N, C-alpha and C positions, 0 to 999 in steps of 0.2 A: 615232472609236469604237474601243475596244480589243478588246472581245470581242463578236463578232457574235451577236445574239439573234434568231433567226428568229421571225416573228410567230406561227407555230404554237405555239412554246414560250411566248411571251408570253401567248398566249390559253389557256395551261394544257392544251394537247393533249399530255399527258405520257405517252403510251403508244404504243409502236411496234407497228404491225400485225404479225400473224403473217407470217413470211417466205415462206410458201407462197402467200400471197394476192395478188390483184390490187391490193388496197389498199396493200400494201407498196410496190409500184412507184410507185403514184400518190403515196404519202407522200413517197418520195424525190424524185420530180419536183417536187412542190410545195415541198419544202424547198430544193431547188436553185434554183428560181425566186426564192424569198424571199431566200436568201443572195446571189444574183447582184444583186438590186436594191439590197441594202445595201452590197455591195462597190463597185458602180459599174463604171467601165471597168477591165478587168483586163489586165495585161501578158500576153504570150505567153511560155511557158516550154518549153524542150526537155525538162527533167527535173525532176520534183517528187515529193514524198512526201505521202501521206495517212496519218495515224495517229490513233488514239483513245487517250487517256491518262487516268489517275487517280492523283493524288498522287505524281507522279514528278519533283518539282522538283529533287531532288538529282542527277538523272541527265540532265536535258534538255539542259543546255548542252553537255556532251561529245557527246551523241548528235547534236545539230544541227551542232556544229563539225566533227565527224568527217565527216558526210555532205556538208558543204560542201567538204571537202577532196577528195572523190571526184567532185564535180561536180553535186551536187544544188543547184538554183537556188532552190527555194521549198518551203515546208512548209505544209500545210493540216492543222491540229491541232484535233481535236474533244475538248473538255474535258468529261469525264464526271464531274461532281460532285466535282472536286478541292477540298480544303480546306486544302492546304498553301500554300507560297509560290510557286506556279507563275507567277503574274503578274509578280512581280519578276524572275524569270529570263527570261520570254518578252518582256517589254515592250521591251527594246532591239531585239530581232529584229523585233518588230511595227512599231516606229517606223522602222527602216531598210528595211522592205519584204521581209524574209526570211520572215516568218510571218504567216499569217492564222489567227486563233483563233476557233473557232466553239463556242458553248455547246451541249452535248449532255447535258442533265440527266435522262437516262432511268435510272430506278432498276432494278437487277436484283431479281428476285423472291426469295423466301425460299430457294429452292433453286438460284438462278442459272440456271434453265432458259431464260430469255429473253435471256441475255447474247449469244448468237450473233446474235439478231435486232437487238439494239442496235448491235453492231459492223457487221453487214452493211448496216444502214440508213445508217450513217455513210459506209461505203465507196461504196454505190450513189449516195448524195447527191453525194459528191465526184465520182464518175465523170460523172454527169449535169451537174454544175456546170462541169466542166473540159473536157468534150468540145469540141474546137476551140481551146482555149487552152493545153492542155498536151499535148505529144507523147507523153511517157512518164511514167506515174504508178506509182510503187512503193507497194504496199499492204502496210505492215509495222507492227510494234509498236515501242514506244520501248525495248524491251529487245533489239531486233534491229538488227544492223549489216550493211549490204550491203557485201561485200568483193569488189571486182574483183581477181582473183587475179594476172593477168599484167601489169596496168598500174594506174595510179592514176586512170584516166579511164573512169568507168563509161559515159558516153555513147558513147565509142568502141567499147566492147564491144557495147553495144546496137545500134549501127549495123548489125551483122551480122544483125539479126532484124527489120528494118523491114517485111518482107512479111507478118508474122504478127500475130495479135491481141495477143500478149504472150509473155513468156519467164518461165520459172520457175527458181528457185534453191533448192537444198537447204539445210536447216539443218546447222549444226555446233553441237551443244548443249554449253554451258559450265556448270560448277558453281561452287561458292563458292570453290574453291581453298583451302579451310580457312582463309579470311581472315575474321576476326571482323568487321572494319569497314574499308572502303577509306579510307586516310588522306586528309585534306582536300586535300593537295598531290600526290596521285597520281591517275592516270587509272584508270578502271574497266578499260579495254582493255589497260593495261600491268600491272595487278595480278591480274586473274582470268585465269590462263593455263592452267588445268586444264580439260580437256574430255573428252567421251566419245570412244571410238574412231570413226574416220571413218564406219564402216558400222554404227554403233549404230542399232537399228531406228527410234528416233524421228527420226533424221536423214533418214529417207525423206520426212518432211514437207517441203513446199515452200511458198514464198511467191512472189507474182507481181509482175511489172512489166508494166503493160498499156498499150495504146493506148486511151485512154478512149472515143473515138468508135466503137470496134469492140466495146465491151462491152455485153452484154445484161443480165446479172445477176451480182452479186458474191457469192461465198462467202468465208469467212474466209481460206482458203488459195489458192483458185483462182477463176476466173471462167468464166462462160458467154458466148459471143461471138455477134455478129451472123452471119447466114448467110455462108459463104465464108471465115470467119476462125476460128482456133483458136490456143491457146497451144502453145509447144514448150519442151522442156528445152534446155539449152545445146548438146546435140548435134543439135538441130533435129528431135527425135522428138516427135510430137504428145502433149500432156499435157492430160488432161481431168479429173484427179482431184487430191485434196489430198495424195496420197502417190505418189512415184515407185516404179519397180521396182528402181532402183539409185540409189546416192548419187553425184551428180556434183558435184565441187568444183574442176574444173580451170579454169573461166573466171569464174564468179561463185559465191559462197556467201553464206549468211546466218548470221553468228555470233549465236547466240541465247543471251544471258546470262540464262537462265531463272530462276535462283535469286538472281542478283547475290551480295552477300556474305551472311555468316551472319546479320547483323543484319536485313537485309531478308527473308531466307528465313524466319526464325523469327517476326518481328513482322508481316510483311505477306503473304508468299506463302502460308504455311500457313493462316492464318485465311481468306484470300480463297478458296483452293481448297477448303477444308473446307466453306465456304458453297456451293460448287458440287458438293458431295457426293463429293469425292475423298478417299479414305482417307489418313490421315497416313503410314502405313507405305509407301504407294506413292510419296509425295513424298520420303521419306528414301531409298528405293531409287533413285529417279531422280537425286537429287543425288549419291548415292554413285557411280552409273554415270557421272555427268558430271564426276567428279574423278579420272579414270583416267590421263590422259596430258597432257604439256605441249605446248602449241602457242604458239609465240612469233611467229607470222606477223604479228600486229597491231603488233608493236614497230617495224616499218618506218615507221609513221605517228606514233609517239610524239613525236619531236622537234618536228615541225610542229604536232601537236595540243597539246602542252604549251605551245607559244608562243601558240597561239590561246586557250588556257585561262588564259593569263597566269600560269602557274606559273613559279617561278624555276628 
């Protein structure tokens, strides 16, 4: 089986309950049980990622290969109604055991107001599915790259935080770098080098790497934990919100390639976010703010990543 189809989906239960309701948690628990039955015996992983994606086939291989470089052992990917060539990209990783692909065909409403529930339901399902079989689970998007700053070994960095429920990392927001389209023989991470200043306000947003068995509820950027546990920032200060008070990028950061190139920004990002009621002028302001300074830190990975991507 290539793409796991939970029975709830097969039975046309195509609405995610409101995230504030008890039914939301029950939905995630039932989904996790059904997915577990279809997966069968699962390996134990030290470090994995869960992400939800839609029509990202052009970017998935680099995202996966990069994260394998820094120590990610497995990927749990929730496919949200993709209609591009995602399966041709993911099939080799599914066959070699790197990726589990889960159908998540929940439609956003006309104003995009239920998108948070769709995301959070996928994350909570993954947390319940993976409790006991994954030690560390990063909850990120496919336009986000986890960067261990002082080493290439993310697991070694996380070993400093084992007593906590999770650890958060701040964004570094990248723009289009005024690149019309990333050449087919170039990496996104070696082409898009322009970003916002380190302390740009949107960089106060964090994403989380959690211990699944300690999580009670998932938000998009942070989690709520079982009694006795909480998340911390990389300085080990308690973090219970989606935004930090300062931007910390000394140990781990999340490079957020929010707009990707201009082709993606104009054809995909703007229409998607307009559906979510974001004004176009705000998107242009954001991408301009994210094209302010050069950051070449990802180039240290380029030679090995190009080799994995089979670029000459």
